[in-house]
C-alpha positions in Angstrom: -15.6 -78.5 -44.2 -16.2 -76.6 -47.4 -12.6 -75.3 -47.3 -11.2 -78.8 -47.1 -13.5 -80.0 -49.8 -12.4 -77.1 -52.1 -8.7 -77.8 -51.4 -9.3 -81.5 -52.2 -11.0 -80.5 -55.5 -8.0 -78.4 -56.4 -5.7 -81.3 -55.7 -7.8 -83.5 -58.0 -7.6 -80.8 -60.8 -3.8 -80.6 -60.4 -3.3 -84.3 -60.6 -5.7 -84.4 -63.5 -3.6 -81.8 -65.3 -0.4 -83.8 -64.6 -2.0 -86.9 -65.9 -3.0 -85.1 -69.1 0.6 -84.1 -69.5 1.7 -87.7 -69.2 -0.7 -88.7 -72.0 0.3 -85.8 -74.3 4.1 -86.2 -74.1 6.3 -88.9 -72.8 8.6 -86.4 -71.3 6.0 -84.2 -69.6 5.7 -86.1 -66.3 9.4 -86.0 -65.7 9.6 -82.3 -66.6 6.7 -81.5 -64.3 8.3 -83.4 -61.5 11.6 -81.6 -62.1 9.7 -78.3 -62.0 8.5 -79.0 -58.4 11.8 -80.4 -57.2 14.1 -77.7 -58.7 14.0 -74.9 -56.1 17.2 -73.2 -57.4 16.4 -72.8 -61.1 19.2 -75.1 -62.2 17.2 -77.5 -64.4 17.4 -77.1 -68.2 14.2 -78.2 -70.0 13.8 -79.5 -73.6 12.9 -76.5 -75.8 10.1 -78.5 -77.3 8.4 -79.2 -73.9 4.9 -77.7 -73.8 6.1 -74.9 -76.1 4.5 -72.2 -78.2 5.4 -72.7 -81.8 8.0 -70.4 -83.3 8.9 -68.7 -80.1 12.4 -68.7 -78.7 11.3 -69.1 -75.1 7.7 -70.1 -75.0 7.5 -73.1 -72.7 4.7 -73.8 -70.3 1.6 -72.8 -72.4 -0.5 -75.7 -71.0 0.3 -75.6 -67.4 2.8 -73.1 -66.2 0.8 -70.1 -67.4 -2.5 -71.2 -65.9 -1.6 -70.4 -62.3 -1.1 -66.6 -62.4 1.2 -65.1 -59.8 0.3 -62.0 -57.7 0.2 -59.3 -60.3 0.3 -55.6 -60.2 -2.7 -54.0 -61.9 -2.1 -53.4 -65.6 -2.8 -49.7 -66.3 -6.1 -49.1 -68.1 -4.3 -47.0 -70.7 -1.8 -49.8 -71.6 -2.2 -51.2 -75.1 -0.7 -54.6 -75.9 1.9 -54.1 -78.6 2.4 -56.2 -81.6 5.2 -58.8 -81.5 8.7 -57.3 -82.1 9.5 -56.6 -85.7 6.0 -57.9 -86.8 4.3 -54.5 -87.7 6.3 -52.0 -89.8 4.0 -49.2 -88.8 4.4 -49.7 -85.1 6.9 -47.2 -83.6 6.8 -48.2 -80.0 5.0 -47.1 -76.9 4.8 -43.4 -75.9 7.6 -42.6 -73.4 5.0 -40.8 -71.3 2.7 -43.8 -71.1 2.2 -45.9 -67.9 4.2 -49.0 -67.7 2.9 -52.5 -67.4 5.1 -53.6 -64.5 6.6 -57.1 -64.3 4.2 -59.4 -62.3 7.0 -60.5 -60.0 8.8 -57.1 -59.8 9.7 -55.7 -56.4 6.7 -54.6 -54.4 5.6 -51.0 -55.1 2.4 -49.1 -55.0 0.8 -45.8 -55.6 1.1 -45.0 -51.9 2.9 -41.9 -50.8 5.0 -42.7 -47.8 5.8 -39.6 -45.7 7.6 -39.3 -42.4 5.2 -38.6 -39.6 5.1 -35.0 -38.4 5.5 -33.7 -34.9 2.3 -32.7 -33.0 1.8 -30.5 -30.0 -1.7 -31.9 -29.0 -2.1 -33.8 -25.8 1.1 -32.5 -24.1 -0.2 -32.3 -20.6 2.0 -35.2 -19.4 5.1 -33.5 -20.8 4.4 -30.3 -19.0 3.7 -32.1 -15.7 7.0 -33.9 -15.9 9.0 -30.9 -17.1 7.7 -28.5 -14.4 9.4 -30.0 -11.3 12.7 -30.2 -13.2 12.6 -26.6 -14.2 11.4 -25.5 -10.7 14.5 -27.1 -9.2 16.8 -25.4 -11.6 18.5 -22.3 -10.1 18.8 -20.5 -13.5 16.4 -19.4 -16.2 15.4 -21.9 -18.9 16.2 -21.3 -22.5 13.5 -21.7 -25.1 13.4 -22.6 -28.8 9.9 -22.0 -30.2 9.6 -20.8 -33.8 5.9 -21.5 -34.0 3.3 -18.8 -34.4 1.4 -19.9 -31.3 4.4 -19.6 -29.0 3.0 -22.4 -26.8 6.1 -22.9 -24.7 6.4 -19.2 -24.0 2.8 -19.0 -22.9 3.1 -22.0 -20.6 6.3 -20.7 -19.0 4.7 -17.3 -18.3 1.7 -19.1 -16.8 4.0 -21.0 -14.5 5.9 -17.8 -13.7 9.1 -19.5 -14.8 12.0 -17.3 -15.8 13.1 -18.0 -19.4 15.1 -16.6 -22.2 14.2 -17.1 -25.8 17.2 -18.3 -28.0 15.2 -19.1 -31.1 17.1 -16.9 -33.4 20.5 -17.9 -32.0 19.7 -21.7 -32.3 18.7 -21.2 -36.0 22.0 -19.7 -37.0 24.7 -20.6 -34.3 27.2 -23.4 -34.5 27.5 -26.1 -31.8 30.5 -24.2 -30.4 28.6 -20.9 -30.4 25.6 -22.4 -28.7 27.7 -24.1 -26.0 29.5 -20.8 -25.3 26.2 -18.9 -25.2 24.5 -21.3 -22.7 27.7 -21.4 -20.6 27.9 -17.6 -20.4 24.2 -17.3 -19.5 24.5 -20.2 -17.0 21.6 -22.0 -18.6 21.3 -25.8 -18.0 17.9 -26.5 -19.6 16.4 -25.8 -23.0 12.8 -26.3 -23.9 12.1 -27.0 -27.6 9.0 -26.8 -29.7 9.5 -29.6 -32.2 7.1 -28.4 -34.9 9.8 -26.1 -36.3 11.8 -26.0 -38.5 9.2 -27.8 -40.7 10.0 -31.5 -41.1 10.2 -32.5 -44.8 8.4 -35.7 -45.9 11.6 -37.5 -46.9 15.1 -36.1 -46.2 15.6 -32.8 -44.6 17.6 -30.4 -46.7 19.5 -29.2 -43.7 20.3 -31.4 -40.7 23.5 -29.7 -39.7 21.7 -26.8 -38.0 21.2 -27.0 -34.3 17.5 -26.2 -34.6 16.8 -29.2 -36.9 18.8 -31.6 -34.8 16.9 -30.4 -31.7 13.7 -31.1 -33.4 14.7 -34.6 -34.4 16.3 -35.4 -31.0 19.4 -36.7 -32.8 22.9 -36.4 -31.4 24.4 -33.1 -30.4 27.7 -32.8 -28.6 26.5 -30.8 -25.5 22.7 -31.1 -25.5 20.9 -34.3 -24.5 17.1 -34.7 -24.3 15.8 -35.6 -20.9 12.1 -35.6 -21.8 10.7 -36.2 -25.3 7.1 -35.9 -26.4 5.6 -35.9 -29.9 5.6 -32.1 -30.0 8.0 -30.8 -27.3 11.4 -31.7 -25.8 13.4 -30.7 -22.7 17.2 -30.8 -23.1 20.0 -30.6 -20.6 23.2 -28.8 -21.3 26.1 -31.1 -20.5 28.8 -32.9 -22.5 28.2 -36.5 -23.6 30.3 -39.2 -21.9 33.5 -40.1 -23.7 35.9 -42.9 -22.7 39.3 -43.5 -24.2 39.8 -46.9 -25.8 42.4 -47.8 -23.2 39.9 -47.0 -20.5 37.4 -49.3 -22.1 40.0 -52.0 -22.3 40.6 -51.5 -18.6 36.9 -51.9 -17.9 36.9 -55.2 -19.9 40.0 -56.5 -18.1 38.3 -55.7 -14.8 35.2 -57.5 -15.7 37.0 -60.6 -17.0 39.3 -60.7 -14.0 36.5 -60.2 -11.5 34.4 -62.9 -13.0 37.4 -65.2 -12.4 37.5 -64.0 -8.7 40.7 -62.0 -9.3 41.0 -58.7 -7.4 41.2 -55.6 -9.6 40.4 -52.0 -8.9 39.0 -49.2 -11.1 39.5 -46.3 -8.6 42.6 -44.9 -10.3 40.8 -43.7 -13.5 39.3 -40.2 -13.1 36.9 -40.7 -16.1 35.4 -43.6 -14.3 35.2 -42.3 -10.8 33.7 -38.8 -11.5 30.3 -38.5 -10.0 27.4 -37.9 -12.4 24.4 -35.6 -12.0 22.3 -38.7 -12.8 22.6 -42.4 -12.0 25.0 -44.1 -14.4 24.0 -47.5 -15.8 26.1 -50.3 -17.4 25.0 -53.6 -18.9 27.3 -56.6 -19.6 26.5 -59.5 -21.9 28.3 -62.8 -22.2 28.5 -64.7 -25.5 30.2 -67.8 -26.9 30.9 -66.9 -30.4 33.2 -69.9 -30.8 30.4 -72.4 -30.2 28.4 -72.6 -33.4 25.3 -74.0 -31.8 24.8 -71.1 -29.5 24.5 -68.8 -32.6 26.5 -66.0 -31.0 23.6 -65.3 -28.7 23.8 -63.8 -25.2 24.0 -66.5 -22.5 23.9 -64.1 -19.5 23.4 -60.5 -18.8 24.4 -58.3 -15.9 23.1 -54.8 -15.1 24.2 -52.2 -12.6 23.9 -48.6 -11.7 25.9 -46.1 -9.6 26.9 -42.5 -9.2 29.9 -43.0 -11.4 30.9 -45.3 -14.3 33.2 -47.2 -11.9 30.3 -47.8 -9.5 28.0 -48.9 -12.3 30.6 -51.3 -13.8 31.3 -52.9 -10.4 27.6 -53.3 -9.8 26.9 -54.8 -13.2 29.9 -57.2 -12.8 28.6 -58.3 -9.5 25.2 -58.9 -10.9 26.6 -60.9 -13.8 28.8 -62.9 -11.5 25.8 -64.1 -9.6 24.4 -65.5 -12.9 27.4 -67.3 -14.3 26.4 -70.6 -12.8 23.2 -70.5 -14.9 25.1 -70.4 -18.3 25.6 -74.2 -18.7 21.8 -74.7 -18.1 20.9 -71.9 -20.4 23.1 -73.2 -23.2 21.6 -76.7 -22.8 18.0 -75.5 -22.6 18.0 -73.0 -25.4 20.7 -74.4 -27.7 21.2 -78.1 -26.6 24.9 -77.7 -26.3 27.3 -78.1 -23.4 29.6 -75.4 -22.1 32.2 -76.0 -19.4 30.5 -76.4 -16.0 33.5 -74.8 -14.3 32.1 -71.3 -15.0 35.1 -69.4 -13.7 37.5 -71.3 -15.8 35.2 -70.8 -18.8 35.4 -67.0 -18.6 38.3 -66.8 -20.9 36.2 -68.6 -23.5 33.5 -66.0 -23.5 33.1 -62.8 -25.5 32.1 -60.0 -23.2 29.9 -57.1 -24.6 29.8 -53.9 -22.5 27.4 -51.0 -22.8 28.0 -47.8 -20.7 24.8 -45.8 -20.9 24.7 -42.1 -21.8 22.1 -40.0 -20.0 18.7 -41.7 -20.6 15.7 -39.8 -22.2 12.2 -40.4 -20.9 9.7 -40.9 -23.6 6.4 -39.3 -22.6 4.3 -40.6 -25.6 3.7 -44.2 -24.8 2.3 -45.3 -28.1 3.4 -46.9 -31.4 3.5 -43.5 -32.9 5.8 -42.1 -30.2 8.1 -45.1 -30.4 8.4 -44.9 -34.1 9.1 -41.2 -33.9 11.8 -41.2 -31.3 13.5 -44.7 -31.1 16.2 -45.4 -33.6 16.6 -49.1 -34.0 20.1 -50.3 -33.2 21.2 -47.0 -31.5 18.6 -46.6 -28.7 18.2 -49.2 -26.0 15.0 -49.2 -24.0 14.8 -49.0 -20.2 11.4 -49.5 -18.4 10.5 -48.7 -14.8 7.3 -50.5 -13.8 5.9 -51.5 -10.4 9.2 -51.0 -8.6 11.2 -53.1 -11.1 13.6 -52.1 -13.9 13.8 -53.8 -17.3 16.1 -53.0 -20.2 17.1 -54.2 -23.7 20.3 -53.0 -25.2 20.3 -51.2 -28.5 22.3 -53.8 -30.5 19.6 -56.4 -29.7 17.4 -54.8 -32.3 19.9 -55.2 -35.0 21.2 -58.6 -34.0 17.6 -59.9 -34.0 16.5 -58.0 -37.1 13.6 -56.1 -35.6 11.9 -54.0 -38.3 10.1 -51.4 -36.1 10.5 -49.8 -32.7 7.1 -51.1 -31.4 8.3 -54.6 -32.1 11.5 -53.9 -30.1 9.4 -52.7 -27.2 7.2 -55.8 -27.3 10.3 -57.8 -27.0 11.3 -55.8 -23.9 7.9 -56.7 -22.3 8.3 -60.3 -23.2 11.8 -60.5 -21.9 10.6 -58.9 -18.7 7.8 -61.4 -18.3 5.3 -58.6 -18.7 2.9 -60.5 -20.9 -0.1 -58.9 -19.2 0.6 -55.8 -21.2 0.3 -57.6 -24.5 -2.8 -58.8 -26.3 -2.9 -61.2 -29.2 -4.3 -59.7 -32.4 -4.3 -61.8 -35.6 -0.7 -63.3 -35.8 1.1 -60.8 -33.6 1.0 -59.2 -30.2 -0.1 -55.6 -29.6 1.0 -53.5 -26.6 -1.7 -52.4 -24.2 -0.3 -48.9 -23.8 -3.3 -47.7 -21.8 -2.6 -50.3 -19.1 1.0 -49.2 -19.0 0.0 -45.6 -18.5 -2.5 -46.6 -15.8 0.3 -48.4 -13.9 2.5 -45.4 -14.2 5.1 -47.0 -16.4 8.1 -44.9 -17.3 9.9 -45.7 -20.5 13.4 -44.4 -21.4 15.6 -44.6 -24.5 19.3 -44.5 -24.1 22.4 -44.4 -26.2 25.5 -46.2 -25.0 29.3 -46.5 -25.5 29.5 -50.1 -26.6 32.3 -52.5 -27.3 33.0 -56.3 -27.4 36.0 -57.9 -25.7 36.5 -61.1 -27.8 38.0 -64.2 -26.2 40.3 -64.5 -29.2 41.0 -60.8 -29.6 44.0 -59.0 -28.1 42.0 -55.7 -27.9 38.4 -54.6 -27.6 36.4 -53.7 -30.7 34.2 -50.6 -30.4 30.7 -50.9 -31.6 28.0 -48.6 -33.1 24.6 -50.0 -33.9 26.0 -53.4 -33.0 29.0 -53.4 -35.3 32.1 -51.3 -35.8 31.5 -47.9 -37.3 33.3 -47.3 -40.5 35.1 -44.0 -40.2 35.8 -41.9 -43.3 39.5 -42.2 -42.6 39.2 -45.9 -43.3 38.4 -45.2 -46.9 41.7 -45.9 -48.6 42.7 -47.7 -51.7 44.0 -50.6 -49.8 40.8 -50.9 -47.7 38.6 -50.8 -50.8 40.7 -53.5 -52.6 40.5 -55.6 -49.4 36.7 -55.2 -49.2 36.0 -56.3 -52.8 38.5 -59.2 -52.5 36.6 -60.4 -49.5 33.3 -60.1 -51.4 34.6 -62.0 -54.4 35.9 -64.7 -52.1 32.4 -65.0 -50.6 30.9 -65.4 -54.1 33.5 -68.0 -55.1 33.1 -70.0 -51.9 29.4 -70.1 -52.4 29.3 -71.1 -56.0 27.6 -74.4 -56.7 29.2 -77.3 -58.6 27.2 -76.3 -61.7 28.6 -72.8 -61.6 25.5 -71.0 -60.1 26.2 -68.5 -57.4 24.2 -69.3 -54.3 21.3 -66.9 -54.1 19.9 -66.1 -50.7 21.3 -66.6 -47.2 19.3 -66.1 -44.0 22.1 -65.0 -41.6 20.3 -65.8 -38.4 18.7 -69.0 -39.5 19.1 -72.4 -37.8 21.7 -74.9 -39.0 20.6 -76.4 -42.3 18.0 -73.6 -43.0 20.2 -70.6 -43.8 20.4 -71.2 -47.5 17.0 -70.4 -48.9 15.3 -71.7 -52.1 14.9 -69.4 -55.0 16.8 -68.1 -58.0 17.1 -65.1 -60.2 19.1 -65.5 -63.4 19.8 -61.8 -63.9 21.3 -61.5 -60.4 23.4 -64.6 -61.0 24.6 -63.3 -64.4 25.8 -60.1 -62.8 28.3 -61.8 -60.6 30.9 -63.0 -63.1 31.3 -59.3 -63.8 31.7 -58.8 -60.0 34.6 -61.2 -59.6 36.2 -60.0 -62.9 36.2 -56.4 -61.5 38.1 -57.6 -58.5 40.6 -59.4 -60.8 41.5 -55.9 -62.1 42.8 -54.9 -58.7 43.8 -58.2 -57.2 44.8 -60.5 -60.1 44.0 -64.1 -59.2 43.2 -67.0 -61.6 40.6 -68.0 -59.1 38.4 -65.0 -60.1 38.8 -65.9 -63.8 37.8 -69.5 -63.1 34.8 -68.5 -61.0 33.6 -66.0 -63.7 33.8 -68.6 -66.4 31.9 -71.1 -64.4 29.3 -68.5 -63.7 29.0 -67.6 -67.3 28.8 -71.2 -68.3 25.9 -71.7 -65.9 24.0 -68.9 -67.5 24.7 -70.2 -71.0 23.2 -73.6 -70.1 19.9 -71.9 -70.7 21.1 -70.2 -74.0 18.8 -70.7 -77.0 19.0 -69.3 -80.5 16.7 -68.5 -83.3 18.6 -67.4 -86.4 21.3 -65.0 -85.4 19.8 -64.0 -82.1 19.9 -65.7 -78.7 18.3 -65.5 -75.3 18.7 -67.0 -71.9 15.4 -69.0 -71.3 15.2 -69.7 -67.6 12.7 -70.1 -64.8 13.4 -68.0 -61.7 12.0 -70.2 -58.9 9.6 -70.0 -57.3 7.9 -68.3 -60.3 6.1 -70.7 -62.6 7.3 -69.3 -65.9 10.1 -69.9 -68.2 11.2 -66.5 -69.3 13.6 -64.7 -71.6 14.6 -61.5 -69.8 16.5 -59.2 -72.1 18.2 -57.8 -69.1 19.9 -61.2 -68.7 21.3 -60.8 -72.2 22.7 -57.4 -71.3 24.4 -58.4 -68.1 25.8 -61.6 -69.6 27.3 -59.5 -72.4 28.8 -57.2 -69.8 30.4 -60.2 -68.1 31.7 -61.6 -71.4 33.1 -58.2 -72.4 34.9 -57.9 -69.1 36.4 -61.4 -69.5 37.6 -60.3 -72.9 39.8 -57.7 -71.2 41.8 -60.5 -69.7 41.9 -63.2 -72.3 40.5 -63.7 -75.8 37.0 -65.1 -75.9 36.7 -68.7 -77.2 34.5 -69.4 -80.2 31.6 -70.5 -78.0 31.7 -67.3 -75.9 32.1 -65.2 -79.0 29.1 -66.7 -80.7 27.0 -66.3 -77.6 28.1 -62.7 -77.3 27.1 -61.9 -80.9 23.7 -63.7 -80.6 22.9 -62.0 -77.3 23.7 -58.6 -78.8 21.7 -59.4 -81.9 18.7 -60.0 -79.7 19.0 -56.5 -78.2 18.8 -55.0 -81.6 15.8 -57.2 -82.5 14.0 -56.1 -79.4 14.3 -52.3 -80.0 11.3 -50.4 -81.4 11.9 -47.7 -84.0 11.4 -44.9 -81.4 14.2 -46.3 -79.2 12.2 -48.2 -76.7 13.3 -51.8 -75.8 11.0 -54.7 -75.3 12.2 -56.5 -72.1 10.8 -60.0 -72.4 11.0 -62.1 -75.5 7.9 -64.3 -74.8 4.6 -65.0 -76.6 1.7 -62.6 -76.3 -0.2 -65.1 -74.1 2.7 -65.1 -71.5 2.0 -63.0 -68.4 5.3 -61.1 -68.9 4.6 -60.0 -72.5 4.9 -56.3 -72.7 6.0 -55.9 -69.1 9.0 -53.8 -68.1 11.0 -52.1 -65.4 13.1 -49.1 -65.6 16.3 -51.0 -64.6 16.7 -53.1 -67.7 16.9 -50.2 -70.3 20.0 -48.9 -68.5 21.6 -52.3 -68.5 20.8 -52.7 -72.2 22.2 -49.3 -73.2 25.4 -50.0 -71.2 25.8 -53.4 -72.9 25.3 -51.9 -76.4 27.8 -49.1 -75.6 30.4 -51.6 -74.5 29.7 -53.9 -77.4 30.4 -51.0 -79.7 33.7 -50.2 -77.9 34.6 -53.9 -78.3 33.5 -54.6 -81.9 33.3 -51.1 -83.5 30.1 -52.2 -85.1 28.1 -49.0 -85.4 24.7 -50.8 -85.2 25.3 -51.1 -81.4 26.2 -47.5 -80.9 23.3 -46.3 -83.0 20.8 -48.4 -81.0 22.2 -47.1 -77.7 22.1 -43.5 -78.9 18.6 -43.9 -80.2 17.4 -45.2 -76.8 18.8 -42.4 -74.7 16.3 -39.6 -75.7 13.4 -42.0 -75.3 14.3 -43.0 -71.7 15.4 -39.5 -70.7 12.0 -38.2 -71.8 10.3 -40.9 -69.8 12.5 -40.2 -66.7 11.9 -36.5 -66.9 8.2 -37.1 -67.1 8.3 -39.2 -64.0 10.2 -36.7 -61.9 7.8 -33.9 -63.0 4.8 -35.6 -61.5 5.8 -35.2 -57.8 3.4 -34.5 -55.1 2.6 -31.0 -53.8 5.2 -31.5 -51.1 7.9 -32.5 -53.6 8.0 -36.3 -53.2 6.6 -39.3 -55.1 4.4 -42.4 -54.7 6.4 -45.6 -54.2 6.0 -46.9 -57.8 7.4 -43.7 -59.2 10.2 -43.5 -56.6 11.4 -47.0 -57.6 11.1 -46.4 -61.3 12.9 -43.0 -61.1 15.8 -44.4 -59.1 16.0 -47.8 -60.8 17.3 -46.4 -64.1 19.8 -43.9 -62.7 23.0 -45.9 -61.9 22.9 -48.0 -65.1 22.3 -44.9 -67.3 25.2 -43.1 -65.6 27.5 -46.1 -66.3 26.2 -46.1 -69.9 26.7 -42.3 -70.3 30.4 -42.7 -69.3 30.9 -45.3 -72.0 29.0 -43.4 -74.6 31.1 -40.4 -74.1 34.2 -42.5 -74.6 32.7 -43.9 -77.8 31.4 -40.6 -79.2 33.4 -37.8 -77.4 30.0 -36.1 -77.0 30.3 -34.2 -73.7 26.5 -33.8 -73.5 26.4 -37.3 -71.9 28.1 -35.7 -68.9 25.2 -33.2 -68.6 22.6 -36.0 -68.7 24.5 -38.0 -66.0 24.9 -34.9 -63.8 21.2 -34.1 -64.2 20.3 -37.5 -62.8 22.8 -37.2 -60.0 21.5 -33.8 -58.9 18.0 -35.2 -58.6 19.2 -38.1 -56.5 21.4 -35.9 -54.3 18.6 -33.4 -53.7 15.9 -35.9 -52.9 17.7 -38.8 -51.2 21.4 -38.4 -50.3 22.7 -38.3 -46.7 25.6 -35.9 -47.3 27.7 -34.0 -44.7 24.8 -31.5 -44.0 22.0 -34.0 -44.0 23.0 -37.3 -42.2 21.2 -38.2 -39.0 23.8 -40.5 -37.5 27.4 -41.0 -38.4 26.7 -44.5 -40.0 24.2 -42.8 -42.4 26.9 -40.7 -44.0 27.0 -41.5 -47.8 23.8 -43.5 -47.7 20.5 -42.7 -49.5 17.0 -42.5 -48.1 14.6 -45.2 -49.1 11.5 -45.1 -47.0 11.1 -43.8 -43.4 10.3 -47.2 -42.0 13.7 -48.6 -43.2 17.2 -47.9 -42.2 19.6 -47.0 -45.1 20.1 -49.9 -47.3 22.0 -51.6 -50.1 20.2 -49.5 -52.8 22.8 -46.9 -51.9 25.6 -49.0 -53.4 23.6 -49.1 -56.7 23.7 -45.3 -56.7 27.4 -45.2 -55.9 28.0 -47.2 -59.1 26.6 -44.2 -60.9 28.5 -41.7 -58.7 31.8 -43.3 -59.7 30.9 -43.3 -63.4 30.0 -39.6 -63.3 33.2 -38.8 -61.4 35.3 -40.7 -64.0 33.6 -38.7 -66.7 33.9 -35.4 -64.9 37.7 -35.8 -64.4 38.1 -36.8 -68.0 36.3 -33.7 -69.2 37.9 -31.6 -66.4 34.6 -30.3 -65.2 34.5 -28.0 -62.2 32.0 -30.2 -60.3 34.5 -33.1 -60.0 35.7 -32.2 -56.5 32.1 -32.3 -55.2 31.4 -35.6 -56.9 34.7 -37.0 -55.6 33.5 -36.5 -52.0 30.1 -38.1 -52.8 32.0 -41.2 -54.2 34.1 -41.5 -51.0 31.1 -41.1 -48.7 29.2 -43.7 -50.8 31.8 -46.4 -50.7 32.2 -45.8 -46.9 28.6 -46.8 -46.5 29.0 -49.9 -48.7 31.9 -50.9 -46.5 29.6 -50.3 -43.5 27.4 -53.2 -44.7 30.1 -55.8 -45.0 30.8 -58.7 -42.7 34.5 -58.1 -42.8 35.8 -58.8 -39.3 35.1 -60.3 -35.9 33.3 -57.1 -34.8 31.0 -57.2 -37.8 29.9 -60.8 -37.3 30.4 -62.0 -33.7 26.6 -62.2 -33.1 25.8 -64.5 -36.1 25.6 -68.3 -35.9 28.4 -68.9 -38.3 30.8 -65.9 -38.8 32.8 -68.0 -41.2 29.9 -68.3 -43.5 29.2 -64.6 -43.8 32.8 -63.3 -44.0 33.0 -61.1 -47.0 29.3 -60.8 -47.7 27.3 -57.5 -47.6 24.0 -57.3 -45.8 20.8 -55.7 -46.8 20.8 -52.7 -44.6 22.0 -51.3 -41.2 19.4 -53.3 -39.3 18.7 -56.3 -41.6 21.3 -59.1 -41.8 20.3 -61.2 -44.7 22.5 -61.7 -47.8 21.7 -62.1 -51.5 24.1 -62.5 -54.3 23.0 -59.2 -56.0 23.9 -57.3 -52.8 27.5 -58.6 -53.4 27.3 -57.5 -57.1 26.2 -53.9 -56.3 28.6 -53.4 -53.4 31.6 -54.8 -55.3 30.6 -52.9 -58.4 30.2 -49.6 -56.5 33.6 -50.0 -54.8 35.4 -51.4 -57.9 34.1 -48.6 -60.2 35.2 -46.1 -57.5 38.6 -47.7 -57.5 38.7 -47.2 -61.3 37.7 -43.6 -61.0 39.6 -42.4 -58.0 43.2 -41.2 -58.4 45.9 -42.0 -55.8 45.6 -38.5 -54.3 41.8 -38.5 -54.1 41.6 -40.3 -50.8 43.2 -37.6 -48.8 40.0 -35.6 -48.3 38.4 -38.6 -46.5 40.0 -37.5 -43.2 38.6 -34.0 -43.7 35.1 -35.4 -44.3 35.5 -37.5 -41.1 35.6 -34.3 -39.1 32.1 -33.6 -40.4 31.1 -37.2 -39.8 31.9 -37.0 -36.1 31.2 -33.3 -35.3 28.1 -34.2 -33.3 29.5 -37.5 -31.8 33.2 -37.0 -31.2 33.2 -39.6 -28.4 33.0 -42.3 -31.0 36.5 -41.8 -32.2 38.8 -42.5 -29.2 42.5 -42.8 -28.8 44.1 -46.2 -28.3 
């Protein structure tokens, strides 16, 4: 009762405040009502409303600042600075001082997030299951054990099992050499101690070695784990299944024809009829992508097994055939739509998804830790044997339903299998009762699969990897990059409101009418006129010019001036504050300057450009530091900063100089560089003992890099000072060393060109930010004829490949979403999260467009060579037509 009484009191206080406003100013009530109704940050308020005297953007002193948002702690050492230009003796903050971070900045903390390490404790279950397999083998077992304890060797000797140590060979041999060695020695099984080589806390420096990939249980061409525990693994030596694209098409044709009761045979294809040493499994799913209301979801699933692929396909098809009659009821029950009741006639309306399992791997460690360690979301399906029944969930399900963790994926398997007795409610979620599963002798397997979708409207199947088509390096061509950014610009233009604002956030899997989410961010909006103008450079279209101008005009609705300087005073909903972010000045300038490349700026734009630039000069301290919010000292954002904005500001000043030749802008930019490089070097020096950083430092270190690299490229053009190349290269090398998934460090082929973020997330959109910097450095390296250019060229090509991987650019990339037409052209957050935001479009388009600017016509040829590295562990993914 006290809780309700307190809530009621708060409501009374709120209404009292609103009533007070109404008494104070005639316009207050209307403004407050607009505040609550405007969930897209589109309302312009009277500059005099509830303002702080003599401040360019100081609205909200009586109400909006009283309800403080969740804030990050202000460092104890932080000292509030005097207002800009108010104290001649003030030089600016120490570049080594702690930052007061923006109250609504992206979440970060002082936590150090390390990948979990492998452990050999509690391995009795592993040895119990490995022993009968090895006893049945007719040949010795190979061993990889680089640990001091030699636990595997000791156990094998206790079991009187013949073995041969291949530790040294596996640490230095190639895949081909290992395969030849095992074949010559007639060895079928390999025992691995997963504690060595030592697992690094972020990205392994070397993942091309056989030993490292065995430890991680990630793909190898001829070695597949059959048992995995948190410290040990048992591998079988056999090639992975590969099927030609034509064979996959034949399978799909067989399934579709059989579902229509037509007679077709698979017996003539050797690859399908060859008996396997284990039971092959196949799953088939039916979707209705063309019916919006069913949201691309599976309406029926069939599963089957057999000694060959053909047997498994026939079994799964028969299983699915028996469920077709349920589809009309399922569609009505779950989606409230009607599909044809003549199920055989409706088969040609269905999209059919097929998964042919590779050899499954039993996971011994039934725990959240074990699942997190060895289940890769989107690539590993789960298969459970329990009490005489089998339950499975295909790998793509995790991506298509945006699961964030492997234990969550496993919970869904239990729920789908009506195994709720193994779940217990805790707080707002369910927790798996792993002890009960172990008691009931549950056996859990992970599996990879050869996957494809046979679309009802497609002439040919589309091969899938992690639920979408894999982007191969050979697809990175000038034409494909231009097509990608044009699709992206089209998405932005399609989703631009009547007032010129680019729609902000889109929840891809949301229900009809709920997919566009409230919220606004003026900096992210203001970036996108630049995005579409970049595209205009490669695919001229008046539509891009029109869209950019409308976007700029929306930003300038919030333009305010004081003397010669101007700001964008805006409220980013749902935040309560009107704010003047200096980063908005910078990116609006960048858009205006890009527009000036295509047509002269009108007087209004020219005046705004000059005033925005004047504000940047006003906000710089004598030591080079920039204030980032032009707000009163009582404002929560006063003195706050991020590391992203300084790079934006320096880039804007460098380009303003190249445009105007006014040396004030160049001097300001050059004065800022030493300050921020000193701060950046200080941050990278305070790494942990194992060479990584807490999250706040990681975000601050990486946030400034791409913008500074873009600025360095422009500053070199302005000054001919080659030292800007050295600064850019220094930043690039740190990033490559700590985060980049290059040809020797990628885990899976869709990681290639991406960058590590945190171990609990798949590679994400932040990679595209880094690629913007890669492209700028490559442009600079070529211009200065530096010997490192070839290396950087490869990094650019790999990086844009990853950005393209995130795009909804085809049927195969969007068949599973409710409205494929709504997402076409957009780029999603990461490999396993489907949401869209307008700044994702900016960073992807900017990365690809700047790469198009930097790459020369002959530079794309090496992409095919890099593809050989991309597929060297998984050649079955690139099949012949």
